[in-house]
N, C-alpha and C positions, 0 to 999 in steps of 0.2 A: 571202629575204624570212622575220622574226622573226616567230612570229605576237606579234602584242597580247595579253596577259591581264594581268586587271586588277591590281592588287598589293593593294585594300581595297576594299571593301562598295560596294555604291552604295547610299547615303541615301537613307533613305525619301522617300518623295513630298509633297510641300507639301499640308497638307489647304485652306483658308478658306472666305471664302462664295463658294462658287461660282457656284449659283443667281443671285445676287448682281450676281456681278460678269461672269454672260453677260446678264439683264435691262439694264446699265445699259451692256454695248455694244451690245444689239441698239438702242437708243433709242439709243443715238447716232446707228445710219445710218441711221435712218428721220429723224431731226429734218435731218439731212445730205441726204436726202432730197428733205425739203420745203422746206428753204431753199437750194438748186438747181434747185429743181420751177418755179422763177420764171424764170429763164434758161434755159428749154426752146431758144429761139429765136441763140441768141450757140455756146449752147453747137453746136449741130446747125449752124451756121456754120463754129464756127472748130474739124470733126473731135475736137471732146474730146463727144460724146457718150456715150460708156463712161462716163466721171464720174459722169454720172447714173445708171447702172446700176452699175453698180458698187452704189454709193449701194443701192439698193432690190435688190438680189437679196447684200448685207452684212444688210440687216434681214431678210428672209429665211429667213436661211440662222442668222439669230441662234436665228431661234424653232423652228427642230429642235432647237438650241441649248438653249435653255430647256428644251424638252418633256424632251431629253434625260438632261440635268443630272437637273431636279428626278425623270425618274425613278431613277436611281442612286443621289440624296439617299434618295429612301426608302424601297430598295434595301439601301441602309449603312447605313440605321439601322433598319428590320427585320430584316438579318443583330444589329447587336447587341442588341438586347432576344431575338430565339431564344437566345441563346450563352446556356450556360449558367455561370450563376456558377465560378467558378476555390475548391478545394476546400483550403484550407492540409494541406499535407501534415509530417505527424508526422515 
């Protein structure tokens, strides 16, 4: 079997509103949890209680994600400020 060798370089990673995206997703997970909470009995009777706990877990992990991406965003901005301006070479 031949070893796979890339034929071209990988593209640059896409940068976008990462903090806003993670925050929005976390809000959606918590809203889904709150919407399902009144139906706790039905979920329990039908063996679907994990749906409720999946939404709560998604919201909790989203909070960790928000903390992480805010720190990453701050580190990227700090690195950009500390980077010396490039001087043109004559």
